[in-house]
PDB file as gemmi writes it, atoms N, CA and C in Angstrom:
CRYST1    1.000    1.000    1.000  90.00  90.00  90.00 P 1                      
ATOM      1  N   GLY A   1       0.818  -1.183   0.000  1.00  0.00           N  
ATOM      2  CA  GLY A   1       0.000   0.000   0.000  1.00  0.00           C  
ATOM      3  C   GLY A   1       0.859   1.242   0.000  1.00  0.00           C  
ATOM      4  N   PHE A   2       0.242   2.385  -0.044  1.00  0.00           N  
ATOM      5  CA  PHE A   2       0.981   3.641  -0.077  1.00  0.00           C  
ATOM      6  C   PHE A   2       0.189   4.696   0.674  1.00  0.00           C  
ATOM      7  N   THR A   3       0.785   5.304   1.679  1.00  0.00           N  
ATOM      8  CA  THR A   3       0.205   6.464   2.349  1.00  0.00           C  
ATOM      9  C   THR A   3       1.088   7.631   1.967  1.00  0.00           C  
ATOM     10  N   SER A   4       2.019   8.014   2.835  1.00  0.00           N  
ATOM     11  CA  SER A   4       3.043   8.981   2.431  1.00  0.00           C  
ATOM     12  C   SER A   4       4.324   8.226   2.096  1.00  0.00           C  
ATOM     13  N   GLY A   5       4.288   6.925   2.226  1.00  0.00           N  
ATOM     14  CA  GLY A   5       5.373   6.011   1.874  1.00  0.00           C  
ATOM     15  C   GLY A   5       4.769   4.622   1.741  1.00  0.00           C  
ATOM     16  N   TYR A   6       5.526   3.682   1.258  1.00  0.00           N  
ATOM     17  CA  TYR A   6       5.003   2.329   1.077  1.00  0.00           C  
ATOM     18  C   TYR A   6       4.824   1.642   2.427  1.00  0.00           C  
ATOM     19  N   VAL A   7       3.737   0.898   2.583  1.00  0.00           N  
ATOM     20  CA  VAL A   7       3.453   0.138   3.802  1.00  0.00           C  
ATOM     21  C   VAL A   7       2.951  -1.242   3.402  1.00  0.00           C  
ATOM     22  N   ASN A   8       3.151  -2.209   4.283  1.00  0.00           N  
ATOM     23  CA  ASN A   8       2.635  -3.549   4.036  1.00  0.00           C  
ATOM     24  C   ASN A   8       1.150  -3.598   4.350  1.00  0.00           C  
ATOM     25  N   ILE A   9       0.427  -4.378   3.590  1.00  0.00           N  
ATOM     26  CA  ILE A   9      -0.988  -4.635   3.851  1.00  0.00           C  
ATOM     27  C   ILE A   9      -1.071  -6.027   4.443  1.00  0.00           C  
ATOM     28  N   GLY A  10      -1.747  -6.139   5.601  1.00  0.00           N  
ATOM     29  CA  GLY A  10      -1.790  -7.412   6.317  1.00  0.00           C  
ATOM     30  C   GLY A  10      -2.426  -8.545   5.526  1.00  0.00           C  
ATOM     31  N   ARG A  11      -3.599  -8.287   4.945  1.00  0.00           N  
ATOM     32  CA  ARG A  11      -4.308  -9.317   4.187  1.00  0.00           C  
ATOM     33  C   ARG A  11      -4.905  -8.667   2.950  1.00  0.00           C  
ATOM     34  N   ALA A  12      -4.729  -9.308   1.813  1.00  0.00           N  
ATOM     35  CA  ALA A  12      -5.268  -8.783   0.560  1.00  0.00           C  
ATOM     36  C   ALA A  12      -5.777  -9.939  -0.291  1.00  0.00           C  
ATOM     37  N   GLU A  13      -6.760  -9.614  -1.135  1.00  0.00           N  
ATOM     38  CA  GLU A  13      -7.282 -10.618  -2.063  1.00  0.00           C  
ATOM     39  C   GLU A  13      -7.428  -9.973  -3.434  1.00  0.00           C  
ATOM     40  N   THR A  14      -6.989 -10.693  -4.447  1.00  0.00           N  
ATOM     41  CA  THR A  14      -7.090 -10.224  -5.821  1.00  0.00           C  
ATOM     42  C   THR A  14      -7.609 -11.361  -6.691  1.00  0.00           C  
ATOM     43  N   SER A  15      -8.604 -11.056  -7.507  1.00  0.00           N  
ATOM     44  CA  SER A  15      -9.070 -12.024  -8.489  1.00  0.00           C  
ATOM     45  C   SER A  15      -9.349 -11.249  -9.770  1.00  0.00           C  
ATOM     46  N   GLY A  16      -9.419 -11.952 -10.868  1.00  0.00           N  
ATOM     47  CA  GLY A  16      -9.660 -11.242 -12.109  1.00  0.00           C  
ATOM     48  C   GLY A  16      -9.689 -12.152 -13.317  1.00  0.00           C  
ATOM     49  N   LEU A  17      -9.671 -11.493 -14.453  1.00  0.00           N  
ATOM     50  CA  LEU A  17      -9.742 -12.176 -15.731  1.00  0.00           C  
ATOM     51  C   LEU A  17      -8.842 -11.427 -16.702  1.00  0.00           C  
ATOM     52  N   GLU A  18      -8.126 -12.175 -17.509  1.00  0.00           N  
ATOM     53  CA  GLU A  18      -7.262 -11.553 -18.504  1.00  0.00           C  
ATOM     54  C   GLU A  18      -7.349 -12.345 -19.793  1.00  0.00           C  
ATOM     55  N   THR A  19      -7.396 -11.624 -20.901  1.00  0.00           N  
ATOM     56  CA  THR A  19      -7.441 -12.288 -22.191  1.00  0.00           C  
ATOM     57  C   THR A  19      -6.566 -11.537 -23.191  1.00  0.00           C  
ATOM     58  N   THR A  20      -5.996 -12.285 -24.110  1.00  0.00           N  
ATOM     59  CA  THR A  20      -5.122 -11.713 -25.142  1.00  0.00           C  
ATOM     60  C   THR A  20      -5.441 -12.365 -26.474  1.00  0.00           C  
ATOM     61  N   VAL A  21      -5.467 -11.553 -27.525  1.00  0.00           N  
ATOM     62  CA  VAL A  21      -5.696 -12.052 -28.881  1.00  0.00           C  
ATOM     63  C   VAL A  21      -4.587 -11.492 -29.768  1.00  0.00           C  
ATOM     64  N   THR A  22      -3.992 -12.366 -30.567  1.00  0.00           N  
ATOM     65  CA  THR A  22      -2.932 -11.960 -31.497  1.00  0.00           C  
ATOM     66  C   THR A  22      -3.328 -12.375 -32.906  1.00  0.00           C  
ATOM     67  N   ALA A  23      -3.078 -11.480 -33.868  1.00  0.00           N  
ATOM     68  CA  ALA A  23      -3.382 -11.774 -35.270  1.00  0.00           C  
ATOM     69  C   ALA A  23      -2.248 -11.251 -36.142  1.00  0.00           C  
ATOM     70  N   MET A  24      -2.103 -11.856 -37.317  1.00  0.00           N  
ATOM     71  CA  MET A  24      -1.143 -11.400 -38.314  1.00  0.00           C  
ATOM     72  C   MET A  24      -1.909 -11.068 -39.587  1.00  0.00           C  
ATOM     73  N   PRO A  25      -2.452  -9.822 -39.675  1.00  0.00           N  
ATOM     74  CA  PRO A  25      -3.251  -9.454 -40.842  1.00  0.00           C  
ATOM     75  C   PRO A  25      -2.425  -9.340 -42.121  1.00  0.00           C  
ATOM     76  N   LEU A  26      -1.121  -9.109 -41.979  1.00  0.00           N  
ATOM     77  CA  LEU A  26      -0.180  -9.071 -43.104  1.00  0.00           C  
ATOM     78  C   LEU A  26       1.011  -9.945 -42.747  1.00  0.00           C  
ATOM     79  N   PRO A  27       1.765 -10.419 -43.727  1.00  0.00           N  
ATOM     80  CA  PRO A  27       2.869 -11.329 -43.424  1.00  0.00           C  
ATOM     81  C   PRO A  27       3.886 -10.808 -42.400  1.00  0.00           C  
ATOM     82  N   ARG A  28       4.159  -9.504 -42.349  1.00  0.00           N  
ATOM     83  CA  ARG A  28       5.164  -8.990 -41.418  1.00  0.00           C  
ATOM     84  C   ARG A  28       4.574  -8.082 -40.341  1.00  0.00           C  
ATOM     85  N   LEU A  29       3.256  -8.119 -40.191  1.00  0.00           N  
ATOM     86  CA  LEU A  29       2.569  -7.286 -39.200  1.00  0.00           C  
ATOM     87  C   LEU A  29       1.862  -8.164 -38.173  1.00  0.00           C  
ATOM     88  N   GLU A  30       2.226  -7.970 -36.909  1.00  0.00           N  
ATOM     89  CA  GLU A  30       1.577  -8.698 -35.820  1.00  0.00           C  
ATOM     90  C   GLU A  30       0.843  -7.695 -34.935  1.00  0.00           C  
ATOM     91  N   VAL A  31      -0.432  -7.950 -34.661  1.00  0.00           N  
ATOM     92  CA  VAL A  31      -1.257  -7.068 -33.839  1.00  0.00           C  
ATOM     93  C   VAL A  31      -1.761  -7.881 -32.646  1.00  0.00           C  
ATOM     94  N   THR A  32      -1.605  -7.314 -31.444  1.00  0.00           N  
ATOM     95  CA  THR A  32      -2.026  -7.990 -30.226  1.00  0.00           C  
ATOM     96  C   THR A  32      -2.898  -7.044 -29.399  1.00  0.00           C  
ATOM     97  N   GLY A  33      -4.012  -7.549 -28.933  1.00  0.00           N  
ATOM     98  CA  GLY A  33      -4.888  -6.794 -28.041  1.00  0.00           C  
ATOM     99  C   GLY A  33      -5.079  -7.580 -26.761  1.00  0.00           C  
ATOM    100  N   SER A  34      -5.101  -6.880 -25.631  1.00  0.00           N  
ATOM    101  CA  SER A  34      -5.334  -7.569 -24.365  1.00  0.00           C  
ATOM    102  C   SER A  34      -6.235  -6.735 -23.472  1.00  0.00           C  
ATOM    103  N   TRP A  35      -6.954  -7.418 -22.581  1.00  0.00           N  
ATOM    104  CA  TRP A  35      -7.865  -6.796 -21.641  1.00  0.00           C  
ATOM    105  C   TRP A  35      -7.709  -7.496 -20.303  1.00  0.00           C  
ATOM    106  N   THR A  36      -7.656  -6.708 -19.227  1.00  0.00           N  
ATOM    107  CA  THR A  36      -7.552  -7.246 -17.874  1.00  0.00           C  
ATOM    108  C   THR A  36      -8.634  -6.619 -17.004  1.00  0.00           C  
ATOM    109  N   TRP A  37      -9.313  -7.441 -16.210  1.00  0.00           N  
ATOM    110  CA  TRP A  37     -10.278  -6.980 -15.227  1.00  0.00           C  
ATOM    111  C   TRP A  37      -9.833  -7.497 -13.868  1.00  0.00           C  
ATOM    112  N   LEU A  38      -9.708  -6.596 -12.888  1.00  0.00           N  
ATOM    113  CA  LEU A  38      -9.274  -6.973 -11.542  1.00  0.00           C  
ATOM    114  C   LEU A  38     -10.319  -6.604 -10.505  1.00  0.00           C  
ATOM    115  N   ASP A  39     -10.455  -7.458  -9.510  1.00  0.00           N  
ATOM    116  CA  ASP A  39     -11.261  -7.179  -8.335  1.00  0.00           C  
ATOM    117  C   ASP A  39     -10.321  -7.351  -7.145  1.00  0.00           C  
ATOM    118  N   THR A  40      -9.983  -6.247  -6.486  1.00  0.00           N  
ATOM    119  CA  THR A  40      -9.009  -6.298  -5.396  1.00  0.00           C  
ATOM    120  C   THR A  40      -9.652  -5.852  -4.093  1.00  0.00           C  
ATOM    121  N   GLU A  41      -9.129  -6.345  -2.986  1.00  0.00           N  
ATOM    122  CA  GLU A  41      -9.636  -5.939  -1.685  1.00  0.00           C  
ATOM    123  C   GLU A  41      -8.545  -6.000  -0.628  1.00  0.00           C  
ATOM    124  N   ASN A  42      -8.424  -4.933   0.126  1.00  0.00           N  
ATOM    125  CA  ASN A  42      -7.623  -4.933   1.339  1.00  0.00           C  
ATOM    126  C   ASN A  42      -8.495  -5.600   2.388  1.00  0.00           C  
ATOM    127  N   ARG A  43      -8.167  -6.813   2.782  1.00  0.00           N  
ATOM    128  CA  ARG A  43      -9.027  -7.591   3.678  1.00  0.00           C  
ATOM    129  C   ARG A  43      -9.081  -7.009   5.087  1.00  0.00           C  
ATOM    130  N   ASP A  44      -8.177  -6.120   5.441  1.00  0.00           N  
ATOM    131  CA  ASP A  44      -8.205  -5.473   6.753  1.00  0.00           C  
ATOM    132  C   ASP A  44      -9.200  -4.309   6.787  1.00  0.00           C  
ATOM    133  N   THR A  45      -9.383  -3.614   5.655  1.00  0.00           N  
ATOM    134  CA  THR A  45     -10.254  -2.434   5.620  1.00  0.00           C  
ATOM    135  C   THR A  45     -11.510  -2.627   4.785  1.00  0.00           C  
ATOM    136  N   GLY A  46     -11.530  -3.629   3.898  1.00  0.00           N  
ATOM    137  CA  GLY A  46     -12.655  -3.837   2.999  1.00  0.00           C  
ATOM    138  C   GLY A  46     -12.622  -2.942   1.770  1.00  0.00           C  
ATOM    139  N   ARG A  47     -11.613  -2.115   1.637  1.00  0.00           N  
ATOM    140  CA  ARG A  47     -11.497  -1.206   0.493  1.00  0.00           C  
ATOM    141  C   ARG A  47     -10.680  -1.865  -0.624  1.00  0.00           C  
ATOM    142  N   GLU A  48     -10.776  -1.298  -1.812  1.00  0.00           N  
ATOM    143  CA  GLU A  48      -9.966  -1.820  -2.918  1.00  0.00           C  
ATOM    144  C   GLU A  48      -8.496  -1.481  -2.678  1.00  0.00           C  
ATOM    145  N   LEU A  49      -7.621  -2.243  -3.298  1.00  0.00           N  
ATOM    146  CA  LEU A  49      -6.195  -1.979  -3.168  1.00  0.00           C  
ATOM    147  C   LEU A  49      -5.816  -0.764  -4.005  1.00  0.00           C  
ATOM    148  N   PRO A  50      -4.911   0.062  -3.500  1.00  0.00           N  
ATOM    149  CA  PRO A  50      -4.511   1.247  -4.264  1.00  0.00           C  
ATOM    150  C   PRO A  50      -3.643   0.886  -5.461  1.00  0.00           C  
ATOM    151  N   ARG A  51      -3.690   1.768  -6.453  1.00  0.00           N  
ATOM    152  CA  ARG A  51      -2.832   1.699  -7.635  1.00  0.00           C  
ATOM    153  C   ARG A  51      -3.001   0.439  -8.463  1.00  0.00           C  
ATOM    154  N   ARG A  52      -4.228  -0.046  -8.486  1.00  0.00           N  
ATOM    155  CA  ARG A  52      -4.573  -1.190  -9.332  1.00  0.00           C  
ATOM    156  C   ARG A  52      -5.869  -0.858 -10.062  1.00  0.00           C  
ATOM    157  N   PRO A  53      -5.793  -0.560 -11.345  1.00  0.00           N  
ATOM    158  CA  PRO A  53      -7.008  -0.202 -12.078  1.00  0.00           C  
ATOM    159  C   PRO A  53      -7.952  -1.393 -12.197  1.00  0.00           C  
ATOM    160  N   ARG A  54      -9.238  -1.117 -12.175  1.00  0.00           N  
ATOM    161  CA  ARG A  54     -10.241  -2.183 -12.322  1.00  0.00           C  
ATOM    162  C   ARG A  54     -10.122  -2.833 -13.699  1.00  0.00           C  
ATOM    163  N   GLN A  55      -9.895  -2.017 -14.742  1.00  0.00           N  
ATOM    164  CA  GLN A  55      -9.731  -2.546 -16.090  1.00  0.00           C  
ATOM    165  C   GLN A  55      -8.541  -1.887 -16.769  1.00  0.00           C  
ATOM    166  N   SER A  56      -7.863  -2.656 -17.584  1.00  0.00           N  
ATOM    167  CA  SER A  56      -6.812  -2.095 -18.434  1.00  0.00           C  
ATOM    168  C   SER A  56      -6.883  -2.768 -19.802  1.00  0.00           C  
ATOM    169  N   LEU A  57      -6.592  -1.980 -20.816  1.00  0.00           N  
ATOM    170  CA  LEU A  57      -6.622  -2.442 -22.201  1.00  0.00           C  
ATOM    171  C   LEU A  57      -5.302  -2.082 -22.859  1.00  0.00           C  
ATOM    172  N   SER A  58      -4.853  -2.910 -23.768  1.00  0.00           N  
ATOM    173  CA  SER A  58      -3.658  -2.558 -24.534  1.00  0.00           C  
ATOM    174  C   SER A  58      -3.786  -3.072 -25.962  1.00  0.00           C  
ATOM    175  N   LEU A  59      -3.161  -2.342 -26.862  1.00  0.00           N  
ATOM    176  CA  LEU A  59      -3.110  -2.712 -28.268  1.00  0.00           C  
ATOM    177  C   LEU A  59      -1.677  -2.505 -28.735  1.00  0.00           C  
ATOM    178  N   THR A  60      -1.097  -3.529 -29.303  1.00  0.00           N  
ATOM    179  CA  THR A  60       0.287  -3.496 -29.762  1.00  0.00           C  
ATOM    180  C   THR A  60       0.335  -3.885 -31.229  1.00  0.00           C  
ATOM    181  N   ALA A  61       1.124  -3.146 -31.989  1.00  0.00           N  
ATOM    182  CA  ALA A  61       1.350  -3.495 -33.394  1.00  0.00           C  
ATOM    183  C   ALA A  61       2.849  -3.494 -33.645  1.00  0.00           C  
ATOM    184  N   ASP A  62       3.352  -4.567 -34.223  1.00  0.00           N  
ATOM    185  CA  ASP A  62       4.774  -4.700 -34.566  1.00  0.00           C  
ATOM    186  C   ASP A  62       4.899  -5.040 -36.046  1.00  0.00           C  
ATOM    187  N   TYR A  63       5.740  -4.276 -36.730  1.00  0.00           N  
ATOM    188  CA  TYR A  63       5.943  -4.487 -38.156  1.00  0.00           C  
ATOM    189  C   TYR A  63       7.416  -4.735 -38.426  1.00  0.00           C  
ATOM    190  N   GLU A  64       7.731  -5.834 -39.107  1.00  0.00           N  
ATOM    191  CA  GLU A  64       9.107  -6.186 -39.469  1.00  0.00           C  
ATOM    192  C   GLU A  64       9.412  -5.563 -40.829  1.00  0.00           C  
ATOM    193  N   VAL A  65      10.143  -4.424 -40.798  1.00  0.00           N  
ATOM    194  CA  VAL A  65      10.494  -3.725 -42.030  1.00  0.00           C  
ATOM    195  C   VAL A  65      11.511  -4.540 -42.816  1.00  0.00           C  
ATOM    196  N   THR A  66      12.589  -4.946 -42.135  1.00  0.00           N  
ATOM    197  CA  THR A  66      13.601  -5.833 -42.702  1.00  0.00           C  
ATOM    198  C   THR A  66      13.970  -6.841 -41.623  1.00  0.00           C  
ATOM    199  N   ALA A  67      14.881  -7.748 -41.943  1.00  0.00           N  
ATOM    200  CA  ALA A  67      15.322  -8.725 -40.946  1.00  0.00           C  
ATOM    201  C   ALA A  67      16.000  -8.048 -39.756  1.00  0.00           C  
ATOM    202  N   ASP A  68      16.566  -6.844 -39.969  1.00  0.00           N  
ATOM    203  CA  ASP A  68      17.281  -6.137 -38.908  1.00  0.00           C  
ATOM    204  C   ASP A  68      16.530  -4.929 -38.349  1.00  0.00           C  
ATOM    205  N   LEU A  69      15.368  -4.605 -38.887  1.00  0.00           N  
ATOM    206  CA  LEU A  69      14.655  -3.406 -38.455  1.00  0.00           C  
ATOM    207  C   LEU A  69      13.169  -3.690 -38.265  1.00  0.00           C  
ATOM    208  N   GLY A  70      12.686  -3.346 -37.083  1.00  0.00           N  
ATOM    209  CA  GLY A  70      11.268  -3.494 -36.786  1.00  0.00           C  
ATOM    210  C   GLY A  70      10.717  -2.205 -36.211  1.00  0.00           C  
ATOM    211  N   LEU A  71       9.445  -1.974 -36.441  1.00  0.00           N  
ATOM    212  CA  LEU A  71       8.751  -0.815 -35.888  1.00  0.00           C  
ATOM    213  C   LEU A  71       7.589  -1.305 -35.035  1.00  0.00           C  
ATOM    214  N   GLY A  72       7.339  -0.615 -33.946  1.00  0.00           N  
ATOM    215  CA  GLY A  72       6.240  -1.029 -33.086  1.00  0.00           C  
ATOM    216  C   GLY A  72       5.587   0.141 -32.401  1.00  0.00           C  
ATOM    217  N   ILE A  73       4.348  -0.071 -32.006  1.00  0.00           N  
ATOM    218  CA  ILE A  73       3.613   0.932 -31.257  1.00  0.00           C  
ATOM    219  C   ILE A  73       2.765   0.211 -30.211  1.00  0.00           C  
ATOM    220  N   ASP A  74       2.675   0.815 -29.024  1.00  0.00           N  
ATOM    221  CA  ASP A  74       1.865   0.274 -27.938  1.00  0.00           C  
ATOM    222  C   ASP A  74       0.901   1.354 -27.463  1.00  0.00           C  
ATOM    223  N   LEU A  75      -0.364   1.011 -27.362  1.00  0.00           N  
ATOM    224  CA  LEU A  75      -1.378   1.895 -26.805  1.00  0.00           C  
ATOM    225  C   LEU A  75      -1.924   1.227 -25.551  1.00  0.00           C  
ATOM    226  N   VAL A  76      -2.006   1.989 -24.452  1.00  0.00           N  
ATOM    227  CA  VAL A  76      -2.448   1.424 -23.178  1.00  0.00           C  
ATOM    228  C   VAL A  76      -3.506   2.338 -22.569  1.00  0.00           C  
ATOM    229  N   HIS A  77      -4.534   1.742 -21.989  1.00  0.00           N  
ATOM    230  CA  HIS A  77      -5.553   2.503 -21.262  1.00  0.00           C  
ATOM    231  C   HIS A  77      -5.817   1.805 -19.937  1.00  0.00           C  
ATOM    232  N   ALA A  78      -5.877   2.578 -18.856  1.00  0.00           N  
ATOM    233  CA  ALA A  78      -6.218   2.048 -17.538  1.00  0.00           C  
ATOM    234  C   ALA A  78      -7.332   2.906 -16.947  1.00  0.00           C  
ATOM    235  N   THR A  79      -8.295   2.274 -16.274  1.00  0.00           N  
ATOM    236  CA  THR A  79      -9.387   3.021 -15.653  1.00  0.00           C  
ATOM    237  C   THR A  79      -8.917   3.667 -14.355  1.00  0.00           C  
ATOM    238  N   SER A  80      -9.777   4.487 -13.745  1.00  0.00           N  
ATOM    239  CA  SER A  80      -9.408   5.199 -12.521  1.00  0.00           C  
ATOM    240  C   SER A  80      -9.060   4.210 -11.406  1.00  0.00           C  
ATOM    241  N   GLN A  81      -8.318   4.708 -10.408  1.00  0.00           N  
ATOM    242  CA  GLN A  81      -7.858   3.864  -9.314  1.00  0.00           C  
ATOM    243  C   GLN A  81      -7.531   4.721  -8.097  1.00  0.00           C  
ATOM    244  N   LEU A  82      -7.533   4.091  -6.932  1.00  0.00           N  
ATOM    245  CA  LEU A  82      -7.110   4.796  -5.728  1.00  0.00           C  
ATOM    246  C   LEU A  82      -5.631   5.121  -5.836  1.00  0.00           C  
ATOM    247  N   ASP A  83      -5.241   6.274  -5.295  1.00  0.00           N  
ATOM    248  CA  ASP A  83      -3.833   6.649  -5.322  1.00  0.00           C  
ATOM    249  C   ASP A  83      -3.075   6.060  -4.146  1.00  0.00           C  
ATOM    250  N   ARG A  84      -3.734   5.965  -2.988  1.00  0.00           N  
ATOM    251  CA  ARG A  84      -3.072   5.437  -1.794  1.00  0.00           C  
ATOM    252  C   ARG A  84      -4.131   4.989  -0.792  1.00  0.00           C  
ATOM    253  N   ASN A  85      -3.703   4.352   0.295  1.00  0.00           N  
ATOM    254  CA  ASN A  85      -4.624   3.919   1.347  1.00  0.00           C  
ATOM    255  C   ASN A  85      -5.194   5.123   2.078  1.00  0.00           C  
ATOM    256  N   GLY A  86      -6.355   4.982   2.672  1.00  0.00           N  
ATOM    257  CA  GLY A  86      -6.975   6.047   3.455  1.00  0.00           C  
ATOM    258  C   GLY A  86      -8.460   6.097   3.186  1.00  0.00           C  
ATOM    259  N   THR A  87      -9.189   6.806   4.028  1.00  0.00           N  
ATOM    260  CA  THR A  87     -10.636   6.847   3.886  1.00  0.00           C  
ATOM    261  C   THR A  87     -11.112   7.956   2.948  1.00  0.00           C  
ATOM    262  N   ASN A  88     -10.441   9.085   2.895  1.00  0.00           N  
ATOM    263  CA  ASN A  88     -10.860  10.201   2.039  1.00  0.00           C  
ATOM    264  C   ASN A  88      -9.825  10.480   0.960  1.00  0.00           C  
ATOM    265  N   VAL A  89      -9.435   9.443   0.288  1.00  0.00           N  
ATOM    266  CA  VAL A  89      -8.388   9.562  -0.730  1.00  0.00           C  
ATOM    267  C   VAL A  89      -9.015   9.751  -2.095  1.00  0.00           C  
ATOM    268  N   PRO A  90      -8.565  10.758  -2.853  1.00  0.00           N  
ATOM    269  CA  PRO A  90      -9.106  10.943  -4.206  1.00  0.00           C  
ATOM    270  C   PRO A  90      -8.644   9.832  -5.139  1.00  0.00           C  
ATOM    271  N   ARG A  91      -9.400   9.633  -6.187  1.00  0.00           N  
ATOM    272  CA  ARG A  91      -9.037   8.647  -7.199  1.00  0.00           C  
ATOM    273  C   ARG A  91      -8.163   9.308  -8.254  1.00  0.00           C  
ATOM    274  N   VAL A  92      -7.265   8.549  -8.809  1.00  0.00           N  
ATOM    275  CA  VAL A  92      -6.488   8.979  -9.960  1.00  0.00           C  
ATOM    276  C   VAL A  92      -7.342   8.681 -11.183  1.00  0.00           C  
ATOM    277  N   GLU A  93      -7.539   9.665 -12.022  1.00  0.00           N  
ATOM    278  CA  GLU A  93      -8.343   9.472 -13.226  1.00  0.00           C  
ATOM    279  C   GLU A  93      -7.703   8.431 -14.147  1.00  0.00           C  
ATOM    280  N   GLY A  94      -8.505   7.809 -14.967  1.00  0.00           N  
ATOM    281  CA  GLY A  94      -7.985   6.857 -15.948  1.00  0.00           C  
ATOM    282  C   GLY A  94      -7.032   7.549 -16.916  1.00  0.00           C  
ATOM    283  N   TYR A  95      -6.177   6.781 -17.479  1.00  0.00           N  
ATOM    284  CA  TYR A  95      -5.210   7.320 -18.432  1.00  0.00           C  
ATOM    285  C   TYR A  95      -5.075   6.399 -19.612  1.00  0.00           C  
TER     286      TYR A  95                                                      
END                                                                             
């Protein structure tokens, strides 16, 4: 956890689902998409764990220009999340 510094959390539970799909729409182009859903809980307080987004998405594209040169791009999105432990803590907006 994190207050004004990192602290240990006595009991925590995390469960979720993750999936990834990869395709090659062109011979030298590989595209990968992934999605993660998390359900987290600080078992001591009943609140969600800080700094863990409920959902995250990513899209990656890699293109092999030549045998020695490749180009790639990664796009990532994460939903809002708690910034640190506490009762009146603001959420960090999704990015």
